[in-house]
Every structure is written in C-alpha cells, then in structure tokens.
N, C-alpha and C positions, 0 to 999 in steps of 0.2 A: 620875329617873335610876335609882332602886332597881328600878322595874318593868322597865326595859330590862335591867338586870343579871339580874333573876330570869328574864326571858324568854330571855335568852341562855343562862343556866345550864340552863333546861328544854330548850332546843334541843340543847345538848350532851349532856344525859342521854338524850334521845330518839335522837339520832344514835348514841350509844354502845350503846343497846339494839338499834337496827337492825343495827349491825355485829355485835353479839353473836349476834343471831338468825341472821345469815348465816354465822357462823363454822363451824357443824357441817358445812357442805359440804366443808371441808378435811379432815374426819374420814375421808373415803373414801380419802385418801392412804394408801399403804402397799403391802405385798406380799400377794399372794394365790396360793393353789394353785388351778389351773384344771383342770377336767375336762369333757370333752365328746366328741362323736362327729362325725366329718366326714360330710357328707351322702353317702348312697349307699355308704359304706364300713363294713365290719365292724370291731368293736373300738372301744375307748375310748382317747382320747389324754389325757395328763396333762402339765401344764406349770406355768409360773408367770407371773404378771403383776405389773407395778409401776405404780402410779398416782401422779403428781405434779401438784399444782396449779400452773398457769402462768398467772397473772392470772385471767381469768374462764373459762379453759378448763383442760383437763387433758391431760397427755401420758401415754399408756399404752404400755407396752412389754411384749409377750408373748414368752416363750421356750418353745417346745414342741418337744422333741427338739433337732434342729440348726436348726430354723426360728425366725426372729425376725420379728415384726411390730411396727410402730410406728403409733400413731394419735393423733388429737386428738379430745377429747370435750367435750361440753357437758352440765352437770348442770342439770336443771330439775325442781323438786319432787323426786320420788323416782325419776327416770328419767335414766340416763346414756346419751347417744347418742354413738356414736363412728364416725368414718370412719378406716379403717386401710389400710395398704399393707404387704405383706411386703417384707422386705429380701431381694431375689432375684427369680427369674423366676416370679412368681405374680400373680394378679389382685388388685386392691384390693377392699375390701368395706366393709360397714356393719354395725354391731352396736348393739343396744339392750339395756340391762341395768336390772333393777329394783334399787333401793337400799333395803335394809331396815335401819332404825335408822341407823347411820352407816357401813355397809359394803355393798359391791356383793354381790349375792346370786346372782341367776340372770339369764339373758338368751338372746337369739338373735342369730345373725349369718348373713350371706350374702356371697357374692363377686359382683363386678360381672358382670352378665349371667346369673346363676343364677336358677332358678325355684323353688328350695327353700331352706329355712333349717335351720340346725343349732342345737342347744341347748347351753348351757354353764352350769356351776355353779361359782361362785367361793367360796372360803373364805379368810378372813383368816389370814395366817401371819406368824410372826416372820421377820425377815430371817435368811438363812443365810449 
C-alpha cells in the first residue's frame, strides 16, 4: 500500500511540474504597443493590442487609430499564430508572431487574398 501511495504522490508531483512548465504561456497575456507599416503605404502606424488567454487559445484585440481587429491565436513553442478580422468593412487576415521570453516581439501579417506581408513590432506596455 505504501508503494501505491508513493507512486500516486510521484504522479501528482510530475503533473504539477508539467502544469508549471506550461504556465509561462499565459505570460504573453497583457497590453502591447504595436508599430508597423501597411503594405504598399507610406508612413508607420501605431496602436495597441491586448492578449487574453481563453482556454488553449488566445483572444487578441488590436486598436489602431479608429480601427479595431479581433483575432484568435494559438501559441506553439515560441510562435503565436493568429487569424483575425477587422470590426468593419475590411478583409480578414492571418498573423504570425515570434515570442521572445514571455512576450510577443515581432511578426508578420497579411490580409485575405493579398500577395504581400507587413511587419509589426510589439512592445509590452502597462495598461493605460
């Protein structure tokens, strides 16, 4: 009986370590300052994004000027992949971001049907 109890305790510790190892994924949650350039357009845009973990996926909301996009992302290793749609009359798209440490860092995005990609840089920010 003691061996069974020890095995059960070892399993609980292993499960706890596995959960702890997965926990840093939630660290990407938060607010970011976003900067990029729309394909084929001069000038740089600036805005903000918020990431919130929702189960095994993430909800991402961007606000750039008067425009808002909402997306759903999947984090795998150090890559955050997102499908997004603007709130309003624009095309949906896909974005892929590199996660450095526990924060989203840089990435690329494109709109449905486009043949070019744009780059974005994200910097962690305090909520304002």
